[in-house]
LODO-220371 format. One record per atom (N, C-alpha, C): x, y, z; residue in three letters. Coordinates in steps of 0.05 Angstrom, whole numbers, plus 32768, in hexadecimal, padded with zeros to 4 digits. Example, Ala and Ser with C-alpha at 12.3 -4.5 7.8 and 13.67 -1.06 7.14 Angstrom:
81087F8E809CALA 80F67FA6809CALA 81087FBE809CALA 81017FD3808ESER 81117FEB808FSER 81028001809DSER 
END
This chain:
7E8181B58884MET 7E8A81B9889FMET 7E7381BC88B2MET 7E5D81CA88A9ARG 7E4581CD88BAARG 7E3981B288C0ARG 7E3881A088ABALA 7E2D818688AFALA 7E3E817688C4ALA 7E58817A88C2THR 7E6A816D88D5THR 7E64817688F2THR 7E61819188F5ALA 7E5C819C890FALA 7E428191891BALA 7E2D81908909ARG 7E1381868913ARG 7E158169891CARG 7E248159890DLEU 7E26813D8914LEU 7E348139892FLEU 7E4981488933TRP 7E578146894DTRP 7E4781528964TRP 7E388167895EALA 7E2681728973ALA 7E11815E897BALA 7E06814F8967ALA 7DF3813B896EALA 7DFF8125897EALA 7E18811E8978SER 7E2781098987SER 7E2A811189A4SER 7E32812A89A9PHE 7E37813389C4PHE 7E1D813689D4PHE 7E07813E89C6ARG 7DED813F89D4ARG 7DE4812389DDARG 7DE8811089CBALA 7DE280F489D2ALA 7DF380EA89E9ALA 7E0D80F289E8HIS 7E1F80EA89FEHIS 7E1680F58A18HIS 7E0D810F8A18ALA 7E03811B8A31ALA 7DEB810D8A3BALA 7DD981048A29ALA 7DC180F68A31ALA 7DC880DB8A3FALA 7DDC80CD8A33VAL 7DE680B48A3FVAL 7DF180B98A5BVAL 7E0080CF8A5ELYS 7E0C80D58A78LYS 7DF780DA8A8DLYS 7DE180E88A86LEU 7DCB80EE8A9ALEU 7DBC80D58AA1LEU 7DB980C38A8DALA 7DA980AB8A92ALA 7DB980978AA3ALA 7DD480988AA1HIS 7DE580858AB0HIS 7DFB80948ABFHIS 7DF480A28AD5PRO 7E0780B38AE2PRO 7E1F80A48AEEPRO 7E1C808A8AF3THR 7E32807B8AFFTHR 7E3E80678AEBTHR 7E3480658AD3GLY 7E3E80518AC0GLY 7E54805C8AAFGLY 7E6C80608ABAGLY 7E82806D8AABGLY 7E89805D8A91GLY 7E8B80438A94ARG 7E9380338A7CARG 7E7D80338A67ARG 7E6480328A71ARG 7E4E80328A5EARG 7E4C804D8A4FARG 7E5180638A5EARG 7E51807D8A51ARG 7E67807F8A3CARG 7E7F80768A42LEU 7E9580778A2FLEU 7E8F80668A16LEU 7E84804E8A1BALA 7E7D803D8A04ALA 7E68804A89F2ALA 7E54805689FFALA 7E3F806389F0ALA 7E4A807A89E0ALA 7E5B808A89EDALA 7E6780A189DFALA 7E78809789C7ALA 7E87808189CBALA 7E97807789B6ALA 7E86806E899EALA 7E70806089A4ALA 7E5E8058898EALA 7E52806F897FALA 7E4A8084898FLEU 7E3E809B8982LEU 7E5380AA8971LEU 7E6B80AC897DGLY 7E8180BA896EGLY 7E8880AB8954GLY 7E8880908955ALA 7E8E8081893EALA 7E7980848928ALA 7E6080868931GLY 7E4A808A891EGLY 7E4C80A58911GLY 7E5280B98921ALA 7E5580D48916ALA 7E6C80D68902ALA 7E8280C9890AALA 7E9980C988F8ALA 7E9380BB88DEALA 7E8480A588DFALA 7E7D809788C6ALA 7E6C80A888B5ALA 7E5980B788C2ALA 7E4880C988B2ALA 7E5880DF88A5ALA 7E6C80EA88B4VAL 7E7D80FF88A9VAL 7E8C80F48891VAL 7E9780DB8893THR 7EA780D0887ETHR 7E9680CC8864THR 7E7C80C58868SER 7E6B80C08851SER 7E6280D98844SER 7E6080F08853THR 7E5581088848THR 7E6A811C8841THR 7E82811A884DGLN 7E97812D8848GLN 7EAC81218835GLN 7EAD8129881DGLN 7EBE811C8809GLN 7EDB8125880BGLN 7EE0813E8813ARG 7EFB81488815ARG 7F0781438830ARG 7F22813F8832PRO 7F2E813B884CPRO 7F2B8154885DPRO 7F2E81518878ALA 7F2A8167888AALA 7F41817A888BALA 7F588173887FPHE 7F6F81858880PHE 7F7581908864PHE 7F8481A58863CYS 7F8981B3884ACYS 7FA481AD883ECYS 7FB681A0884DLEU 7FD0819A8842LEU 7FCF8186882CLEU 7FDB818B8815SER 7FDB817887FFSER 7FF7817887F3SER 7FFC816587E1ALA 8015816387D3ALA 8010815B87B6ALA 801E816887A4SER 801C81628787SER 80378158877DSER 803681488767VAL 804E813D875BVAL 8053814D8741VAL 806A815B8740PRO 8070816B8728PRO 807881598711PRO 8073816386F9LYS 8079815386E1LYS 8097814E86DDLYS 80A8816086E8GLU 80C5815D86E4GLU 80D1814686F3GLU 80C4813C8709ASN 80D081288719ASN 80BA81188728ASN 80B780FF8721SER 80A180EE872CSER 80A680E78749SER 80BF80EB8753LYS 80C580E5876FLYS 80C380FE8781LYS 80BA81148776ALA 80B8812D8785ALA 809B8132878EALA 8098814087A4GLU 807E814987AEGLU 8081816787B5GLU 806D817687ADVAL 806C819287B4VAL 8055819687C8VAL 805D819E87E1LEU 804981A287F6LEU 803981BC87F1LEU 802081BB87F8SER 800F81D387F5SER 7FFA81D5880BSER 7FF881EC8817SER 7FE381F1882BSER 7FE1820F8830SER 7FCB8219883BPRO 7FCA82358841PRO 7FE0823F8854PRO 7FE7822E8867GLY 7FFC8236887AGLY 80178238886CGLY 801E8225885BILE 80378226884DILE 8037823E883AILE 80218244882DHIS 8020825B881BHIS 80248275882AHIS 801982778842MET 801D828F8852MET 803A8292885AMET 8047827D8863LEU 8063827F886CLEU 807582848855LEU 80708277883EMET 8081827B8826MET 807F8298881DMET 806782A58820THR 806482C08817THR 807682D38828THR 807982CE8841VAL 808982DE8853VAL 80A782DB884CVAL 80B082C28848ILE 80CD82BF8844ILE 80D582C78827ILE 80C282C78815ARG 80C982D087F9ARG 80C982EF87F8ARG 80BA82FC8808ASP 80B783198807ASP 80D28327880DASP 80DC833787FALYS 80F6834487FELYS 80F683598814LYS 80DE8361881DARG 80DC83748833ARG 80DF8368884EARG 80DE834D8850THR 80DF8340886ATHR 80FA83438877THR 80FA834D8890ASP 81148351889EASP 811E833688A9ASP 8136833788B4GLN 8143831E88BDGLN 8134831088D3GLN 812B831E88E7ALA 811E831188FEALA 8104830388F4ALA 80F4831088E4GLU 80DC830488DAGLU 80E282ED88C7GLU 80F782F088B7TYR 80FF82DB88A5TYR 810782C188B5TYR 811782C588C9VAL 812082AE88D9VAL 810882A088E7VAL 80F682B088F3ARG 80DF82A48900ARG 80CE829588EDARG 80C982A088D5THR 80B7829488C2THR 80C4827B88B6THR 80DE827C88B0VAL 80EC826588A5VAL 80EB824E88B9VAL 80EF825388D3ASP 80EF823E88E7ASP 80D3823188E8ASP 80BE824188E6ARG 80A3823588E6ARG 809F822388CDARG 80A8822D88B6LEU 80A5821D889ELEU 80B68203889FLEU 80CE820588AAMET 80DF81EE88ACMET 80D381D888BEMET 80C581E188D3ALA 80B881CD88E5ALA 80A381BD88D5ALA 809481CA88C4ILE 808181BB88B4ILE 808F81A888A1ILE 80A381B28893LEU 80B181A2887FLEU 80BF818A888DLEU 80CA818E88A4ALA 80D7817888B3ALA 80C3816288BAALA 80AC816A88C4GLU 8098815688CBGLU 808E814788B2GLU 80898155889DGLU 808081488884GLU 809581368879GLU 80AE813E887AGLY 80C4812D8871GLY 80C681138881GLY 80C68116889BILE 80C880FE88ADILE 80B180EB88A8ILE 809A80F588A3ALA 808280E4889FALA 808380D58885ALA 809680DC8873ARG 809880CF8859ARG 80AF80BB8858ARG 80BC80B6886ELEU 80D280A2886FLEU 80C78086886BLEU 80D68074885EPRO 80CD80598859PRO 80C580498871PRO 80D080508888SER 80CA804088A1SER 80AF804888ADSER 80A2805D88A2VAL 8088806588ACVAL 80738053889FVAL 8066804288AFLYS 8053802E88A4LYS 8037803288B0LYS 8023802988A1PRO 8007802B88ACPRO 8004801A88C5PRO 7FF4802488D8GLN 7FED801588F0GLN 7FD2801E88FAGLN 7FC4800B8906VAL 7FAA80128912VAL 7FAE80148930VAL 7FA5802A893BILE 7FA7802F8958ILE 7F8B80318964ILE 7F8A802E897FGLU 7F718031898DGLU 7F70804D899AGLU 7F5B805B8995THR 7F56807589A2THR 7F44806F89BATHR 7F3F808389CBPRO 7F2C807E89E1PRO 7F10807789D8PRO 7F09807D89BFCYS 7EEE807989B5CYS 7EEC8067899CCYS 7F02805B8993GLY 7F01804A897CGLY 7F1C80448971GLY 7F1E80408957THR 7F37803A8949THR 7F3E80508936THR 7F588052892FTYR 7F628067891DTYR 7F76805B890ATYR 7F74806188F0GLN 7F87805788DDGLN 7F9F806B88DCGLN 7FB4806488EBGLY 7FCA807688EEGLY 7FE3806B88E0GLY 7FFA807688E8VAL 8014806C88DEVAL 8028806B88F5VAL 803D805C88F1THR 8052805A8905THR 806480738904THR 80728078891ASER 8087808C891ASER 80A2807E8915SER 80B3808B8905PRO 80CD807E88FFPRO 80DF807C8917PRO 80F080688916ASP 81058065892BASP 811B80798924ASP 8120808D8935PRO 813480A2892FPRO 81508096892CPRO 8156807F8938HIS 817080738936HIS 81768068891BHIS 816280678909THR 8166805C88EETHR 8167807388DATHR 8169808C88E3ILE 816780A388D2ILE 818180B488D5ILE 818A80BF88BECYS 819F80D288BECYS 819780EB88AECYS 8197810288BBALA 8192811B88ADALA 81AC812788A4ALA 81AE812D888AVAL 81C68137887EVAL 81C181538873VAL 81D18166887BASP 81CD81818871ASP 81E48189885EASP 81DD81978849ILE 81F081A38837ILE 81F681BF8842ILE 820E81C2884EVAL 821681DA885CVAL 821681F28848VAL 820B820B8850ARG 82048211886BARG 81E682128870ARG 81D7821A885BSER 81BA821E885FSER 81AC82048866SER 81B781ED885DGLY 81AB81D48864GLY 81A981CF8882GLY 81BB81DC8891GLY 81BB81D888AEGLY 81A281E488BBGLY 819681F888AFILE 817D820488B9ILE 816781EF88B9ILE 816581E188A3LEU 815181CC88A0LEU 815781B488B1LEU 817181AD88B2LEU 8179819688C2LEU 8172819988DFLEU 817581B188EAGLU 816F81B68906GLU 815181B3890BGLU 814081BA88F7ALA 812481B688FAALA 811D819888FCALA 812B818888ECVAL 8127816B88EEVAL 813181608909VAL 8147816A8912ARG 81528161892CARG 814081698944ARG 8132817F8941ARG 811F81868957ARG 810981728959ARG 810181668943VAL 80EC81518943VAL 80F88137894DVAL 810F812F8943LEU 811C8116894BLEU 8138811A8954LEU 813C8123896DPRO 8157812A8976PRO 816A81128977PRO 815F80FA8977GLU 817180E28979GLU 817D80DA895EGLU 817480E68948LEU 817E80DC892ELEU 819C80E4892BLEU 81A880D78917LYS 81C480DE8911LYS 81C480F588FDLYS 81DA810488FCTHR 81DD811A88EATHR 81F7811888DATHR 81F7812488C3ALA 820F812588B2ALA 8210813F88A4ALA 82288147889BLYS 822C8161888ELYS 823C815D8874LYS 8233816C8860ILE 8242816C8846ILE 82458189883EILE 825D8192883BLEU 826381AE8833LEU 826881B08815LEU 825581BC8807ILE 825781C187EBILE 825281DE87E5ILE 826381EA87D6GLN 825F820687CFGLN 825E820987B1GLN 824D821C87A8ARG 824B8220878BARG 825F82358782ARG 826D822E876CASN 827F82418760ASN 826E82578753ASN 8271826F875CGLU 826082858753GLU 8264828C8735GLU 827B8284872AGLU 8280828A870EGLU 8275827486FCGLU 8278825B8704THR 826F824586F3THR 8254823A86FCTHR 824C82408714ALA 823382358720ALA 823582178726ALA 824E820C8724LEU 825281F08729LEU 825881EB8747LEU 824F81D58752PRO 825481CF876EPRO 827081C58773PRO 827B81CB878BMET 829681C18792MET 829481B587AEMET 829D819C87B1LEU 829C818E87CBLEU 82B5819587DCLEU 82B0819E87F5TYR 82C681A68806TYR 82C98193881ETYR 82B281878828TYR 82B481788841TYR 829B81678844TYR 829F814F8850SER 8288813F8857SER 828E812F8871SER 827A812C8882LYS 827D811D889BLYS 8264810C889ELYS 826780F2889BLEU 825080E0889BLEU 825480CB88B1LEU 823F80C188BEPRO 824180AC88D1PRO 824A809288C3PRO 8258808088D1PRO 8264806888C4PRO 824F805588B9PRO 8237805488C5ASN 8223804188BCASN 820D804E88ABASN 82148063889DILE 82008073888FILE 81F280638879ILE 81FF804E886ESER 81F3803E8859SER 81DB802F8863SER 81D8802C887DLYS 81C1801D8888LYS 81AA80308891LYS 81AE804A888DLEU 819B805D8898LEU 818980698882LEU 81728073888BGLN 816180838879GLN 816B80A0887AGLN 816E80AC8863ILE 817B80C68861ILE 816680DC885CILE 816780F2886CILE 8158810A8866ILE 816D811F885EILE 816F81258844LEU 81828138883ALEU 81768154883BLEU 818481678847CYS 81788181884DCYS 81878197883ECYS 817981A6882EASP 818381BE8821ASP 816B81CF8818ASP 816981E88821PRO 815081F7881CPRO 814A81FC87FEPRO 815E81FE87EDMET 8159820687D1MET 816381F087BEMET 815381E987AALEU 815B81D88795LEU 815A81E8877BLEU 817281F18772ALA 81748202875AALA 817D81F08742ALA 819781F0873CTHR 81A081E08726THR 81A081C2872DTHR 81A181BC8747GLY 81A381A08750GLY 81BF81978754GLY 81D381A8874DGLY 81EF81A0874EGLY 81F88198876AGLY 81F281A9877ESER 81FA81A3879ASER 81EC818A87A4SER 81D28188879FALA 81C3817087A8ALA 81CE8157879CALA 81D481578782LEU 81DF81408775LEU 81FA8138877FLEU 820B814C8785MET 822581478790MET 8223813A87ACMET 8210814587BCALA 820C813A87D7ALA 8201811D87D5ALA 81EF811887C2ILE 81E480FD87BEILE 81FB80EA87B6ILE 820D80F487A5GLU 822480E3879DGLU 823680DC87B5GLU 823A80EF87C7VAL 824A80EA87DFVAL 823C80D487EFVAL 822280D687F2LEU 821380C28801LEU 821480A687F4LEU 821180A687DALYS 8212808D87CBLYS 822D807F87CDLYS 8242808F87CDLYS 825D808487D0LYS 8261807787EBLYS 8251808187FFALA 82528076881AALA 8240805E881DALA 823380568808GLY 8222803E8809GLY 82048043880BGLY 81FC805C880BVAL 81DF8063880DVAL 81D1805E87F2VAL 81BA805187F3LYS 81AB804D87DALYS 819A806587D5LYS 8196806B87BBGLU 8186808387B4GLU 816A808287C0GLU 815E806A87C0GLU 8142806887CAGLU 8140806D87E7GLU 8156806E87F6ASN 815680748812ASN 815B80918818ASN 815C80A28804ILE 816180BE8807ILE 814780CE8802ILE 814080DF8815LEU 812A80F28812LEU 8136810E8813LEU 8134811D87FEPHE 813F813887FCPHE 8129814C8802PHE 812C815B8818ILE 8117816F881FILE 8122818B881BILE 8112819D880FASN 811A81B8880BASN 810281CB880AASN 810781E4880BVAL 80F281F8880CVAL 80E8820087F0VAL 80FB820687DEVAL 80F4820F87C3VAL 810481FE87AFVAL 80F681F5879BSER 810281E68784SER 80FC81F5876ASER 810A81ED8755CYS 810381F7873ACYS 810481E08727CYS 80F881E28710PRO 80F681CC86FCPRO 811281C186F4PRO 812581D386F1GLU 814081CA86E9GLU 814C81B786FDGLU 814A81BD8717GLY 815581AC872BGLY 81468192872DGLY 812B8192872CLEU 811C817A872DLEU 812381678715LEU 8126817386FETHR 812D816486E6THR 8149815786E9THR 815C816686F4ALA 8177815C86F7ALA 81778144870AALA 816881458720LEU 8167812E8732LEU 815881178726LEU 8143811C8716ALA 813581068709ALA 814780F786F6ALA 8159810586E9GLU 816B80F986D6GLU 818380EA86E3GLU 818E80F686F8LYS 81A780EC8703LYS 81A580DE871ELYS 818E80E2872BALA 818980D48745ALA 816B80CD8746ALA 816280BC8734PRO 814580B88730PRO 813680AC8747PRO 8144809F875ALEU 813680928770LEU 813580A38789LEU 814280BA8789VAL 814280CC87A0VAL 812780DA87A1VAL 811A80D987B8ARG 810080E787BBARG 8105810487C4ARG 80F3811687BDILE 80F6813287C2ILE 80DC813D87CEILE 80DF814D87E3LEU 80C8815A87EFLEU 80CE817887F1LEU 80BD818987E5THR 80C281A687E4THR 80A981B587EBTHR 80AC81CE87F3CYS 809581DF87FACYS 808E81F187E2CYS 809E81F287CEGLY 8099820487B8GLY 80A781FC879EGLY 809981FE8788LEU 80A581F9876DLEU 80A38213875DLEU 80BA82208758ASP 80BA8239874AASP 80BD8234872CASP 80BF824A871DTHR 80BC82488700THR 80D6824186F1THR 80ED824D86FAHIS 8105824886EAHIS 811E825486F8HIS 8135825086EDLEU 814E825C86F5LEU 8154827486E3LEU 815E828A86EFASN 816782A086DEASN 8183829B86D4ASN 818E82AF86C6GLN 81A982AB86BAGLN 81BF82A886D0GLN 81BA82B386E8ALA 81CD82B086FEALA 81C88296870DALA 81B682858704LYS 81B0826B8710LYS 81A2826E872BLYS 81938284872EPHE 818282878746PHE 81668280873FPHE 815782758753ILE 813C826D874FILE 812A8285874CILE 811782858739VAL 8104829A8735VAL 80E8828F8739VAL 80D7829C874APRO 80DC82B58758PRO 80EE82B28770PRO 80F0829A877BGLY 810382958791GLY 80FE82A687AAGLY 811582AA87B8LEU 811382BB87D0LEU 812E82C887D6LEU 814182C887C3GLY 815B82D287C8GLY 816D82BC87D3GLY 818282C487E2ASP 819482B187EDASP 818A82A88809ASP 8182828F880BPHE 817582848823PHE 81878288883CPHE 81A08280883AGLY 81B282818851GLY 81B9829E8859GLY 81BE82AF8846ASP 81C482CB884CASP 81AD82D9885AASP 819582D38851ARG 817E82E0885EARG 817982D5887AARG 817F82BB887FTYR 817B82AF8899TYR 819182B788ADTYR 81AA82B688A3TYR 81C082BB88B5TYR 81C882D888B6TYR 81BD82E888A4GLY 81C3830588A3GLY 81DF830C889AGLY 81EB82FB8889THR 820782FF8881THR 820983138869THR 81F48316885APHE 81F583288843PHE 81D9832E883APHE 81D68346882FGLY 81BC834E8822GLY 81AC83628830GLY 81AD8362884BTYR 819C8376885ATYR 81A983928858TYR 81C28394885FALA 81CF83AF885EALA 81D183B88841ALA 81D283A5882EGLU 81D583AC8812GLU 81BB83B48805GLU 81A583B18814GLY 818B83B98809GLY 817D83A587F7GLY 8187838C87F6LEU 817B837887E5LEU 8161836E87F1LEU 815F836D880BTRP 814683658819TRP 8147836F8835TRP 812F836E8842GLY 812E8376885EGLY 812783928864GLY 811983A08851ALA 811283BC8856ALA 80FB83BF886AALA 80ED83A88870GLY 80D783A98883GLY 80BD83A78875GLY 80AB83968880ARG 809183938874ARG 807C83A18886ARG 806A83AF8879SER 805583BD8887SER 803F83A9888ESER 803483AA88A5ARG 801F839888AEARG 800483A688AFARG 7FF0839988A4ILE 7FD583A588A4ILE 7FC5839888B9ILE 
END
């Protein structure tokens, strides 16, 4: 990083010298600055082996179509929402921040995002296109999926939305379909399936089956969630092998009650405040140092 700073400092000193030598040559000054900046950038590329950002993604062994996001920022936010002492207000604020990251990363992985070269004021940049929101449908598995869906809608308010209501039978842990509302042309759209937790995979697989019956191809579905576990990733690899998955965390296993360990408790109850706070399961308050 020090080498990077020195290179850019040298670039700006040279730029200043050009400006003094040609006080009226605006175009010449800009061209000279562009050339100097390009030279400094090339030097940085040749000397700095690691990318300038910390966000990375790994592919878990359980599912080759899955990516697990990792960065210091995600780790910090995940720590807060996992902590059983976190109260509802802080939980909601932190979840919304994390959802914004996940929504952006999910959108950037849609098939319609393609490489493109753009012109900056000082040179060229190897970038990517932004997707057409009219070709996208965000689908949430009610109710917690709506939290993530709204984060996606804040980025692309023009996209279409759909809802699938699936509830888990608490005795059998099996999913039950109650309701679905899909746009009529959903088979032609890219799908972002939203549900914060991937546990057994039962609800996700049922939602995927609803979409497939409506004509959606598995390869057009991107399932985004906050926490996954090996059992859920394995289930999707076996029964929906072309569905891509993007998650912020891969935990160790499911317990006997089919909850993710270490997990974070019930995502929806903690966000909406419907259960758990008064009962003392979470929300006692975190001390700040």
